[in-house]
PAPAZA-481009 format. One record per residue: x, y, z of N, C-alpha, C, O in turn. Coordinates in steps of 0.2 Angstrom, whole numbers, padded with zeros to 4 digits, always signed. Layout:
<bagus>
XYZXYZXYZXYZ
...
</bagus>
This chain:
<bagus>
+0016+0136-0187+0017+0134-0180+0019+0126-0179+0014+0122-0180
+0025+0125-0178+0027+0118-0178+0025+0114-0172+0026+0117-0166
+0022+0108-0172+0020+0104-0166+0026+0100-0165+0028+0096-0169
+0029+0101-0159+0034+0096-0157+0032+0090-0154+0026+0089-0152
+0036+0085-0155+0034+0078-0153+0040+0074-0150+0045+0076-0150
+0038+0068-0147+0043+0063-0144+0039+0057-0145+0033+0056-0145
+0043+0051-0144+0040+0045-0144+0037+0043-0137+0041+0044-0132
+0031+0041-0137+0028+0039-0130+0030+0032-0128+0032+0028-0132
+0030+0031-0122+0032+0024-0119+0026+0019-0119+0021+0020-0114
+0025+0015-0123+0020+0010-0124+0020+0005-0118+0014+0003-0116
+0025+0004-0114+0025+0000-0108+0021+0003-0103+0017+0000-0099
+0022+0010-0102+0018+0013-0097+0010+0013-0099+0006+0012-0094
+0009+0014-0105+0001+0013-0107-0001+0006-0105-0007+0005-0102
+0003+0001-0107+0001-0006-0105+0000-0007-0098-0004-0011-0095
+0004-0004-0094+0004-0005-0086-0003-0001-0084-0006-0004-0079
-0004+0004-0087-0010+0008-0084-0017+0005-0087-0022+0005-0083
-0016+0002-0093-0022-0001-0096-0021-0008-0098-0021-0009-0104
-0020-0013-0094-0018-0019-0096-0023-0023-0100-0021-0028-0103
-0029-0022-0099-0034-0026-0102-0036-0023-0109-0040-0026-0113
-0034-0017-0111-0036-0014-0117-0030-0011-0121-0031-0010-0127
-0024-0011-0118-0018-0009-0122-0013-0014-0122-0010-0016-0117
-0012-0017-0128-0007-0023-0128-0001-0021-0132-0001-0017-0136
+0005-0024-0129+0011-0023-0133+0014-0030-0135+0012-0035-0131
+0018-0031-0140+0021-0037-0142+0025-0041-0136+0028-0037-0132
+0025-0047-0136+0030-0051-0132+0037-0050-0134+0039-0047-0139
+0041-0051-0129+0049-0050-0130+0051-0055-0136+0055-0053-0140
+0048-0061-0136+0049-0066-0142+0048-0063-0149+0052-0063-0153
+0042-0059-0149+0040-0056-0155+0045-0050-0157+0047-0050-0163
+0046-0046-0152+0051-0041-0153+0058-0043-0155+0061-0040-0160
+0060-0048-0152+0067-0051-0154+0067-0053-0161+0073-0054-0164
+0062-0055-0164+0061-0057-0171+0061-0052-0176+0062-0053-0182
+0060-0046-0174+0059-0040-0179+0066-0039-0183+0071-0040-0180
+0065-0038-0189+0071-0037-0194+0069-0031-0199+0064-0029-0199
+0074-0030-0203+0074-0025-0208+0067-0027-0213+0066-0032-0214
+0064-0022-0214+0058-0023-0218+0051-0023-0214+0046-0022-0217
+0052-0025-0208+0046-0026-0204+0043-0019-0202+0047-0014-0202
+0037-0019-0200+0034-0012-0198+0032-0013-0191+0030-0018-0188
+0033-0007-0187+0031-0006-0180+0026+0000-0180+0028+0005-0183
+0021+0000-0176+0017+0006-0175+0019+0009-0168+0020+0006-0163
+0021+0015-0169+0024+0019-0163+0019+0025-0161+0015+0027-0165
+0020+0027-0155+0015+0032-0152+0020+0038-0152+0024+0039-0148
+0017+0043-0156+0021+0050-0157+0017+0054-0152+0012+0057-0154
+0020+0056-0146+0017+0061-0142+0017+0068-0144+0023+0070-0146
+0012+0071-0144+0012+0078-0146+0013+0083-0140+0009+0083-0135
+0019+0086-0140+0021+0090-0134+0018+0097-0134+0017+0100-0129
+0016+0100-0140+0013+0106-0140+0007+0106-0144+0007+0106-0150
+0001+0105-0140-0005+0105-0143-0008+0112-0145-0007+0116-0142
-0010+0112-0152-0013+0119-0154-0019+0121-0151-0021+0127-0151
-0024+0116-0149-0030+0117-0146-0032+0112-0142-0029+0106-0142
-0038+0112-0139-0041+0107-0135-0043+0101-0139-0044+0095-0137
-0044+0102-0146-0046+0097-0151-0040+0093-0153-0041+0088-0156
-0034+0095-0152-0028+0092-0154-0027+0086-0150-0028+0087-0143
-0027+0080-0152-0026+0074-0148-0019+0074-0144-0015+0078-0146
-0018+0070-0139-0012+0070-0136-0006+0066-0139+0000+0067-0138
-0008+0062-0144-0003+0058-0148-0006+0056-0155-0012+0056-0156
-0002+0054-0159-0003+0050-0166+0000+0044-0166+0006+0043-0164
-0003+0039-0168+0000+0032-0169+0001+0031-0176-0003+0032-0180
+0008+0030-0178+0010+0029-0185+0014+0023-0186+0018+0021-0181
+0014+0021-0192+0019+0015-0194+0026+0018-0196+0026+0023-0200
+0031+0014-0194+0038+0015-0196+0040+0008-0198+0040+0003-0195
+0043+0009-0204+0046+0003-0208+0054+0002-0205+0057+0007-0207
+0056-0003-0202+0062-0004-0200+0067-0005-0206+0066-0009-0210
+0073-0001-0206+0078-0001-0211+0084-0004-0208+0088-0007-0212
+0086-0003-0202+0092-0006-0199+0090-0007-0191+0087-0004-0188
+0094-0012-0188+0093-0014-0181+0099-0016-0178+0104-0019-0181
+0100-0014-0172+0106-0015-0168+0104-0017-0161+0104-0012-0157
+0102-0023-0160+0100-0025-0153+0093-0021-0152+0088-0023-0156
+0092-0018-0147+0086-0014-0145+0085-0008-0149+0079-0005-0150
+0090-0005-0152+0090+0001-0156+0088-0001-0164+0090-0006-0166
+0084+0004-0166+0083+0003-0174+0082+0010-0177+0080+0015-0173
+0082+0010-0183+0081+0016-0187+0076+0014-0193+0076+0008-0195
+0071+0018-0194+0066+0016-0199+0064+0023-0202+0066+0028-0201
+0059+0022-0207+0056+0027-0211+0048+0027-0209+0045+0022-0209
+0046+0033-0208+0039+0035-0206+0035+0033-0213+0036+0035-0218
+0030+0029-0212+0025+0027-0217+0019+0031-0218+0015+0030-0222
+0017+0035-0213+0011+0038-0212+0012+0046-0213+0017+0048-0212
+0007+0049-0216+0007+0056-0216+0003+0059-0209-0003+0057-0209
+0007+0062-0205+0004+0064-0199-0001+0069-0200-0001+0073-0205
-0007+0069-0196-0012+0074-0196-0010+0080-0192-0012+0086-0195
-0008+0079-0186-0007+0085-0182+0001+0087-0181+0002+0093-0179
+0005+0082-0182+0012+0084-0181+0015+0086-0188+0017+0082-0192
+0016+0093-0188+0018+0096-0195+0025+0095-0196+0027+0096-0202
+0029+0094-0191+0036+0093-0192+0038+0087-0195+0044+0086-0196
+0034+0082-0196+0035+0075-0198+0032+0074-0205+0026+0077-0206
+0035+0070-0209+0032+0069-0216+0033+0062-0217+0038+0058-0215
+0029+0059-0222+0031+0052-0224+0038+0052-0227+0040+0056-0230
+0041+0046-0225+0048+0045-0228+0053+0048-0223+0059+0047-0224
+0051+0052-0218+0056+0054-0213+0060+0049-0209+0056+0044-0207
+0066+0050-0207+0070+0045-0203+0067+0045-0196+0067+0051-0193
+0066+0039-0193+0065+0039-0186+0069+0034-0182+0070+0029-0185
+0073+0036-0177+0077+0032-0173+0074+0031-0166+0071+0035-0163
+0074+0024-0164+0071+0022-0158+0076+0018-0154+0080+0014-0157
+0076+0020-0148+0081+0017-0143+0079+0010-0141+0083+0006-0139
+0072+0009-0140+0070+0002-0137+0063+0000-0141+0058+0004-0140
+0063-0006-0144+0057-0008-0146+0051-0008-0141+0045-0006-0142
+0053-0011-0136+0047-0013-0131+0044-0007-0128+0039-0007-0125
+0048-0001-0128+0045+0005-0125+0040+0009-0129+0036+0013-0127
+0040+0007-0136+0036+0012-0140+0031+0010-0145+0027+0014-0148
+0029+0003-0145+0024+0002-0149+0022-0005-0151+0024-0010-0147
+0018-0006-0156+0016-0013-0158+0019-0015-0164+0023-0011-0168
+0018-0021-0166+0021-0024-0172+0016-0026-0177+0010-0029-0175
+0017-0025-0183+0013-0027-0189+0014-0035-0191+0011-0037-0195
</bagus>
């Protein structure tokens, strides 16, 4: 039974929890380049049980960037999202919406 996912919006988390959920500044985001790592929030759309979390946070290594868009490779083995594996390609439309920076 495959668990479907999407990338969650880190900006919305930061707006809801400004004192406990931090996102990088625009200056930091603008410096990201190939080889850098970003932590993204993978929202679990189909939870298998009440014990399944709502999301998994995982690292993606940037392989290419074009403005706010980037492509990278998943560096973690997901625990709950069975349709993803280490080394899978991940494409993101906007850095600021999805996560933090290593």
